[in-house]
C-alpha positions in Angstrom: -58.3 -35.3 13.2 -56.6 -38.6 14.3 -56.9 -41.9 12.5 -60.4 -43.3 12.4 -60.2 -45.9 15.3 -61.4 -48.8 13.1 -59.5 -48.2 9.9 -56.4 -50.2 10.8 -58.5 -52.9 12.5 -60.7 -53.2 9.5 -57.8 -53.4 7.1 -56.2 -56.2 9.2 -59.5 -58.1 9.4 -59.8 -57.9 5.6 -56.2 -59.1 5.0 -56.8 -62.8 4.3 -59.6 -61.9 1.8 -57.4 -59.2 0.1 -54.4 -61.5 -0.1 -56.5 -64.2 -1.6 -57.8 -61.8 -4.3 -54.2 -60.7 -5.0 -53.1 -64.3 -5.5 -56.0 -65.0 -7.8 -55.2 -62.0 -9.9 -51.5 -63.0 -10.0 -52.4 -66.4 -11.3 -54.4 -65.0 -14.1 -52.7 -61.8 -15.5 -54.1 -59.9 -18.4 -52.5 -57.2 -20.7 -53.5 -53.8 -21.8 -57.0 -52.3 -21.8 -58.9 -55.6 -22.4 -59.0 -57.3 -19.0 -62.3 -59.2 -18.9 -61.4 -61.7 -16.2 -59.7 -59.1 -14.0 -62.7 -56.8 -14.4 -65.0 -59.6 -13.3 -62.8 -60.4 -10.3 -63.0 -56.8 -9.2 -66.8 -56.8 -9.6 -67.1 -60.0 -7.6 -64.8 -58.6 -4.8 -67.1 -55.5 -4.5 -70.2 -57.6 -4.0 -72.1 -56.4 -1.0 -70.5 -53.0 -1.0 -72.9 -50.0 -1.3 -71.5 -48.7 -4.6 -72.7 -47.1 -7.8 -70.7 -49.1 -10.4 -70.1 -48.4 -14.1 -67.8 -50.3 -16.4 -65.9 -48.9 -19.3 -67.3 -48.5 -22.8 -64.0 -48.8 -24.7 -61.9 -50.7 -22.1 -62.3 -53.1 -19.2 -62.3 -50.4 -16.5 -64.5 -50.4 -13.3 -65.5 -47.1 -11.7 -67.4 -47.2 -8.4 -68.9 -44.4 -6.4 -69.4 -44.6 -2.6 -71.7 -42.0 -1.1 -70.7 -41.0 2.4 -73.4 -40.6 5.0 -71.5 -38.0 7.1 -71.9 -34.3 6.3 -70.3 -31.0 6.7 -73.5 -29.6 8.2 -73.2 -26.3 6.4 -75.1 -27.0 3.2 -71.9 -26.7 1.2 -70.9 -28.9 -1.7 -69.9 -32.4 -0.7 -66.3 -33.1 -1.5 -65.3 -35.9 -3.9 -62.1 -37.9 -3.6 -60.7 -40.3 -6.2 -58.7 -43.4 -5.3 -56.9 -45.2 -8.1 -55.5 -48.7 -8.7 -54.2 -50.0 -12.0 -55.0 -53.6 -12.9 -52.8 -54.8 -15.9 -49.8 -57.1 -16.1 -46.8 -57.3 -18.3 -45.6 -59.6 -21.2 -43.0 -61.2 -18.9 -42.4 -65.0 -18.2 -42.5 -65.5 -14.5 -39.7 -67.4 -12.8 -40.4 -66.7 -9.1 -41.4 -70.2 -8.3 -44.3 -69.0 -6.1 -47.2 -71.3 -5.4 -49.5 -68.7 -6.9 -47.3 -67.9 -9.9 -48.8 -67.0 -13.2 -50.6 -69.7 -15.1 -50.6 -67.8 -18.4 -47.5 -68.3 -20.5 -45.5 -65.2 -21.1 -47.6 -63.0 -18.8 -46.9 -61.8 -15.3 -47.9 -59.3 -12.7 -44.3 -58.2 -12.6 -45.1 -54.6 -11.5 -47.4 -55.3 -8.5 -50.6 -54.1 -10.0 -52.3 -57.1 -8.4 -51.5 -55.6 -5.0 -52.9 -52.2 -6.2 -56.2 -53.8 -7.0 -56.4 -55.7 -3.7 -55.5 -52.5 -1.8 -58.2 -50.5 -3.6 -60.8 -53.2 -3.0 -59.9 -53.1 0.6 -60.3 -49.3 0.8 -63.8 -49.6 -0.7 -64.8 -52.3 1.8 -63.4 -50.2 4.7 -65.1 -47.0 3.6 -68.4 -48.9 3.2 -68.1 -49.9 6.9 -67.4 -46.4 8.1 -69.6 -44.5 5.6 -71.5 -42.8 8.4 -68.3 -41.0 9.1 -67.5 -40.2 5.5 -68.3 -36.5 4.8 -68.3 -36.8 1.0 -68.2 -39.2 -1.9 -65.4 -41.5 -3.1 -64.7 -42.5 -6.7 -62.8 -45.8 -7.0 -60.8 -46.0 -10.3 -59.9 -49.5 -11.3 -57.8 -48.8 -14.4 -56.5 -51.1 -17.2 -53.6 -50.4 -19.5 -51.1 -48.5 -17.3 -48.2 -50.4 -18.9 -49.6 -49.5 -22.3 -51.5 -48.4 -24.3 -52.7 -46.2 -21.5 -56.0 -46.6 -19.7 -56.3 -43.3 -17.8 -57.0 -41.1 -20.8 -59.9 -43.1 -22.1 -61.4 -43.3 -18.6 -61.1 -39.5 -18.4 -62.9 -39.2 -21.8 -65.7 -41.5 -20.5 -66.4 -39.0 -17.7 -64.4 -40.4 -14.8 -63.9 -37.1 -13.0 -67.6 -36.2 -13.0 -69.1 -39.6 -12.3 -70.1 -38.6 -8.7 -72.2 -35.7 -10.0 -69.6 -33.1 -9.3 -65.9 -32.7 -10.1 -63.3 -34.7 -8.2 -61.5 -32.5 -5.7 -58.4 -34.6 -5.1 -56.9 -37.9 -6.3 -54.5 -40.4 -4.7 -52.7 -43.5 -5.9 -50.1 -45.9 -4.4 -47.4 -48.0 -6.2 -45.5 -50.9 -4.7 -41.8 -51.5 -5.1 -40.2 -55.0 -5.2 -36.7 -53.6 -4.5 -34.6 -50.5 -3.8 -36.7 -49.6 -0.6 -37.3 -51.4 2.7 -40.5 -53.3 3.1 -43.3 -51.2 4.6 -41.5 -47.9 4.1 -43.5 -45.2 2.3 -41.8 -42.6 0.1 -42.5 -39.8 -2.3 -41.8 -36.2 -3.1 -43.7 -32.9 -3.9 -43.6 -31.7 -7.4 -42.3 -33.9 -10.3 -42.2 -37.5 -9.1 -42.0 -39.4 -12.4 -40.9 -38.4 -15.9 -42.8 -37.8 -19.1 -41.9 -40.5 -21.6 -42.1 -40.1 -25.3 -41.2 -42.4 -28.2 -39.1 -40.9 -31.0 -38.8 -42.2 -34.6 -36.4 -40.5 -36.9 -36.3 -41.5 -40.6 -33.4 -40.3 -42.6 -34.2 -40.2 -46.3 -31.3 -40.6 -48.7 -30.8 -42.2 -52.1 -29.4 -45.7 -52.3 -26.5 -46.9 -54.5 -23.6 -49.2 -54.7 -21.1 -49.3 -51.9 -18.2 -48.8 -54.3 -19.5 -45.5 -55.6 -20.9 -43.5 -52.6 -20.5 -40.3 -54.5 -23.5 -41.2 -56.6 -25.7 -41.9 -53.7 -26.9 -39.9 -50.6 -25.9 -42.3 -47.8 -28.3 -42.1 -44.8 -26.2 -44.3 -42.6 -23.4 -41.9 -41.5 -26.0 -39.2 -41.3 -28.1 -41.3 -38.9 -25.0 -41.9 -36.8 -24.2 -38.2 -36.7 -27.7 -37.5 -35.6 -27.4 -39.9 -32.7 -24.3 -38.2 -31.5 -25.7 -34.7 -32.0 -28.7 -35.6 -29.9 -26.5 -36.2 -26.9 -24.7 -32.9 -27.4 -28.1 -31.3 -27.7 -29.0 -32.6 -24.3 -25.9 -31.4 -22.5 -25.8 -28.0 -24.3 -29.4 -26.9 -24.7 -30.9 -28.0 -21.3 -30.3 -27.0 -17.7 -28.7 -29.9 -15.9 -31.0 -29.4 -12.9 -34.1 -30.1 -15.0 -32.9 -33.2 -16.7 -33.5 -34.5 -20.2 -32.6 -38.0 -21.2 -32.5 -39.2 -24.8 -31.7 -42.9 -25.2 -31.4 -44.4 -28.7 -32.4 -48.0 -28.5 -32.5 -49.0 -32.2 -30.7 -48.0 -35.4 -31.8 -49.8 -38.6 -30.5 -49.5 -42.1 -29.6 -51.6 -45.1 -29.7 -55.3 -46.1 -26.1 -56.2 -47.2 -22.7 -54.7 -46.8 -22.2 -53.4 -50.3 -25.5 -51.6 -50.9 -26.2 -48.1 -49.7 -29.8 -48.0 -48.5 -32.4 -45.4 -49.3 -33.3 -44.8 -45.6 -32.1 -45.3 -42.1 -34.2 -45.3 -38.9 -33.5 -44.2 -35.4 -35.8 -45.1 -32.5 -35.3 -43.4 -29.1 -37.0 -42.7 -25.9 -37.2 -39.2 -24.4 -37.6 -38.6 -20.7 -38.3 -35.2 -19.3 -39.3 -33.9 -15.9 -41.1 -30.6 -16.7 -43.7 -29.7 -19.3 -41.4 -26.8 -20.4 -38.5 -29.1 -21.1 -40.7 -31.7 -22.7 -42.0 -29.2 -25.3 -38.5 -27.8 -25.8 -37.0 -31.2 -26.3 -39.6 -32.1 -29.0 -38.6 -29.0 -30.9 -34.8 -29.5 -30.4 -34.9 -33.1 -31.6 -36.7 -32.0 -34.8 -34.2 -29.2 -35.3 -31.1 -31.5 -34.8 -32.4 -34.3 -37.1 -33.6 -32.1 -39.9 -30.6 -29.8 -40.0 -28.0 -32.5 -39.7 -29.6 -34.3 -42.6 -29.9 -31.0 -44.5 -26.1 -30.4 -44.1 -25.5 -33.6 -46.1 -28.2 -32.9 -48.7 -30.6 -35.4 -47.1 -33.9 -35.0 -45.3 -35.1 -36.4 -42.0 -38.7 -36.8 -40.8 -39.3 -36.9 -37.0 -42.3 -38.6 -35.4 -42.6 -38.1 -31.6 -45.4 -40.2 -30.0 -47.3 -38.5 -27.3 -46.5 -40.6 -24.2 -47.4 -40.1 -20.6 -46.8 -36.6 -19.2 -44.8 -35.7 -16.1 -46.4 -37.1 -12.9 -46.6 -34.1 -10.6 -47.6 -34.2 -6.9 -49.5 -31.1 -5.7 -47.5 -29.7 -2.9 -50.4 -29.3 -0.5 -52.0 -32.7 -1.3 -48.6 -34.4 -1.0 -48.0 -32.8 2.4 -51.4 -33.9 3.6 -50.8 -37.5 2.3 -47.4 -37.6 3.9 -48.8 -36.4 7.3 -51.5 -39.1 7.0 -48.8 -41.8 6.5 -46.9 -40.6 9.6 -50.0 -40.5 11.7 -51.2 -43.9 10.6 -47.9 -45.8 10.6 -45.3 -43.7 12.4 -42.5 -41.4 11.3 -40.1 -44.4 10.9 -42.2 -45.7 8.1 -41.7 -42.5 5.9 -38.6 -41.7 3.8 -38.2 -38.5 1.6 -37.7 -39.2 -2.0 -34.8 -36.9 -3.0 -35.0 -37.2 -6.8 -37.8 -38.0 -9.2 -37.8 -41.3 -11.1 -37.2 -41.6 -14.8 -40.0 -44.1 -15.3 -43.4 -42.8 -16.5 -47.0 -43.3 -15.2 -50.4 -42.5 -16.7 -51.8 -41.4 -13.3 -50.2 -38.2 -14.6 -53.2 -37.5 -16.8 -55.5 -37.5 -13.7 -53.0 -35.3 -11.8 -53.0 -32.8 -14.6 -56.7 -32.3 -14.1 -57.1 -32.4 -10.3 -54.6 -31.9 -7.4 -53.4 -35.1 -5.7 -50.6 -37.3 -4.6 -48.9 -40.4 -5.9 -47.1 -42.4 -3.2 -44.9 -45.4 -3.2 -44.4 -48.2 -0.6 -41.7 -50.8 -0.4 -43.0 -54.4 -0.7 -39.6 -56.2 -0.8 -39.9 -59.9 0.3 -36.3 -60.1 1.6 -34.7 -58.1 4.4 -31.9 -56.7 2.1 -33.9 -54.6 -0.4 -30.7 -53.8 -2.3 -30.3 -57.4 -3.3 -33.9 -58.0 -4.5 -35.1 -58.2 -8.1 -36.8 -55.0 -9.2 -40.2 -54.2 -10.7 -40.7 -55.7 -14.2 -38.2 -58.5 -13.5 -39.4 -62.1 -14.1 -38.3 -62.7 -10.5 -40.0 -59.7 -9.0 -41.8 -60.6 -5.8 -44.0 -58.5 -3.5 -44.8 -59.0 0.2 -48.5 -59.4 0.9 -48.2 -57.6 4.2 -48.4 -54.2 2.6 -51.8 -54.9 1.1 -53.9 -54.1 4.2 -51.6 -51.1 4.9 -52.4 -49.8 1.4 -56.1 -50.3 2.0 -55.9 -48.5 5.3 -54.0 -45.5 3.9 -56.3 -45.0 0.9 -59.4 -45.2 3.2 -57.9 -42.8 5.7 -56.9 -40.3 3.0 -60.5 -40.3 1.8 -61.9 -39.9 5.3 -59.6 -37.0 6.1 -59.8 -35.3 2.8 -63.6 -35.3 2.6 -63.7 -34.0 6.2 -61.6 -31.1 5.1 -64.3 -30.0 2.6 -64.6 -29.3 -1.1 -62.5 -26.1 -1.1 -58.8 -26.4 -1.5 -57.1 -26.8 1.8 
């Protein structure tokens, strides 16, 4: 099946409207799972589209279902495809100097989620226009909280995957990049694409005393330092280098003055892993190292590992299908293989744990030399509006093709 003849034309005709939406969202960023203005902007942008819309009970999400009018003609189950766009911004003070820069102090769409929203709205409007050719149903997932505390999990708990009346068959998402990759070039990889990220807090419990008489105390400070070093040895000696584990200690805290041995010392770290197996093993090994190093010095250590986002895994078949659709729609020169996964984390991973799908990236660099641009999350991060209609077209085309393929795994 070739590209639907009107998808690219429709996306380009919608471009001014979608860019205007993106600029409005950029001026008014919101954080976390409570995005009332953003939610209303999405609802307003979907006016006139034939959708079944529900909003979140515990967060400012929008879920919309579009019923296709095409059909498989065999009486089988109609396939359901999910398309996702995240909506939240970051606590970053913008310094881009753009004429549509953030008007809210200390807040910025520094990760391009405003483009994601515009692209998903565009996909909904395109699919509404071509719904006579749509052989199934499409769920549009407008998600808060990707940057934290996490919006995908509560949306799943509220019934996201069954909102169309039957289980979603496949899910797709797109993320923009302000740097590192040329503008308009799509990239991704099968299997692990982004890391699992967990927060680690280790509290070393000792017994305080005077700095002149350490023999009467149980000093937690050198023990904490020893644990930090032991964690790095653990990474290099307990894990296969070809399935990486990264432990980064970002904070060590202990004491008040130089001549008092404190009761406790704290270590805060981030853990990045690229497989569920190594994630579980790393949790266990961190506990073992901290507890046993402390025990060797007659102290104790408690370890709290916060359940962060899991590994983002692209299903091999769904990824291959999505990559082929990119090439058909935009040409082979617009695709680049992603050799290694990224160590950042993404809560689309929760959706992809439940249903097969693909998470793709696209370069949106505003300058020709992408290696010199400021990256995502920078206060100077800027994104080229030209990719928005392309995102809308790809999402719509994925839904058209995937529903035409049927409800059964391809």
